[in-house]
C-alpha positions, 0 to 999 in steps of 0.5 A: 500499499502506498500512502495515498491509500491509506484508509484515512482522509490525510491532512495537509500542513505548509510549514517551514523549516528553522534549520537548512535541512539538505535532504528537504531538496530529495524528489522523494516523501521523505517518511517521518517517525513522528510530529509534536508541539515545540517544547521550546517555542509555541505554535512551532513543531518537531518533526522525527524523522529516523535522520533528525529532529525538523523545526519547523512553523507554520507558513500560516497561524491557521495551519498553526491551528488546525495542527495543534488541534489535530497533536491535542487529540493524542491520536496515533499518525502517518505523516511524510513531508514531501519534496521541498518548494522553491519558496523554502516551504514544504508540505506536510500531509499527516494521515490521523486514526482512532485512539492511538497505535495497537503493538500487534507485531506479526500476524499471520492470518490463515486464508484458504482458496475462497478468500483467495478467489474473492480478493480476485472478484473484489479487484477485478483479478483477471490474470491467471495468478497461482494462490500465494501469487494472490497472497502477496498481493493482498499483504501488499494491500493490506501493510504499509511499509513507512520509513523502516516499520511495517503498518495495517489498519483494523477495526474493532469491537461494534465497529467492525459490525456497523461497518461489515452490515453496510458493506453487506446490505451494498452487496444485497442492494446491487444482487436485488437489482441484477436479479430477476425477483425470483423467489430464490433470488429473494432468500438470498439477500435475506438481511443478515446481522453480523455479531463480531462485537459479541465474540470478544476474539475477532477484529476486522484488516482494513485495506485499499479498496476492502475489508475482512474479519478475522477471529481467532479459532482453535485448531487442532496440532497448532492451537489458536490461530488467526482465520480470515473471512467475509472478506467485501468491498469497503462502502465507510469512507470516512475513516473515524473507527480506523485504528493504526497497528504497528507490524506485519500482516502475513497470509498463508494456508491454514496448514503453515500458520503458526498459533497467534502470538502473546502479543496479538493476543493480547492487543485483541483483548484489550480491543475486545475490553475497550469496546466493553468499557465504552458500552458499559460507559455510555449505559450509564446514562440515560436519554435524560441524562444525555439530553441534558449533556447536551443542552448544556453542550448547545448553550456554549457552543463551539467556541472559537478563540486567538492569541493562545499565552502559556503560563508558568503554572502549565496553564494557557491563555487564551481570548475567545473570539466568538461561539456558534451558540451567539453572544447567549454563550458568554452571558451563560459563562459569566453565570456559571463559567465551564467545567472543561472544554474539548479542542475540535477539529470538526464542530461536533454533529450535535452543534450542527443538528440541535434537534439530534437526541442523545440516542442519535448521537450514541448511534453515530459515535458507534458507527 
């Protein structure tokens, strides 16, 4: 997989290096290991590569605010620097993922001939490649080598069920359009609901255009093995629930697949527990309490600020310049204050849609 094929939106930031970095003149993109706000100068950034740390400043203030907001969320990211422009600036391209990075290590997945043929069909592979060649193509499609490290992309818990249901609904509609509407066709497109989240030992693998479920199953003589199933075309392109996993996927025949490594097993359990905890947390709120929370947030709306000044006590002072809720937000603040704020990169749906219920909001989060 190439950087432009990543299954999440890729953001672009225009920056300028504070020092002369010769290899920024290279004709190829430069992989970035990590990006963080500068500890020395407010509004500047440290970009870590394999060889050095690039101290960079944004070309304009809006870039600084956008990048600061994204990094403040603490999400895993992949990034690369494009070749430097004639004015000395360069484009930093970044892809952000759901929550923090998962360390999976090398993961072997058993792929039978049905999954291989399904991959051929979905990718319109017409050449007569043998099974091993197709498995090799799958490794290219589902892994990315970034610098010296390999990564792949996963969804877990209810997000896997939701994405799989969405994809299968699309396939059923396509099959229905191509059918003659006879009884047998109606039976073939009967609705089914996936329940991978309930098993606690499944996750999804996201590729360029397709994805599939992986489930741990016990195989005699080997132990627990990851087995691929339900490969289908990607329909959900938002990338909101896609997680970054450090490691490399390898596909093989069941008889040649090794038992699940301890690192991968621990991460699958962790992802399952995270999802369970998340659901329980929301279950603690009834519709009444949830509606109150949304109502309270809507009183303040989305606040715009400028002039961030760091204090000596690890606080930051900002000037509020506006609110999506209007002047009434500032009146409300003067009376009751604000307990906490979140830095956001987009207006939350419950602010944009004042008719959205708490139940609808929770459903969107879990989608």
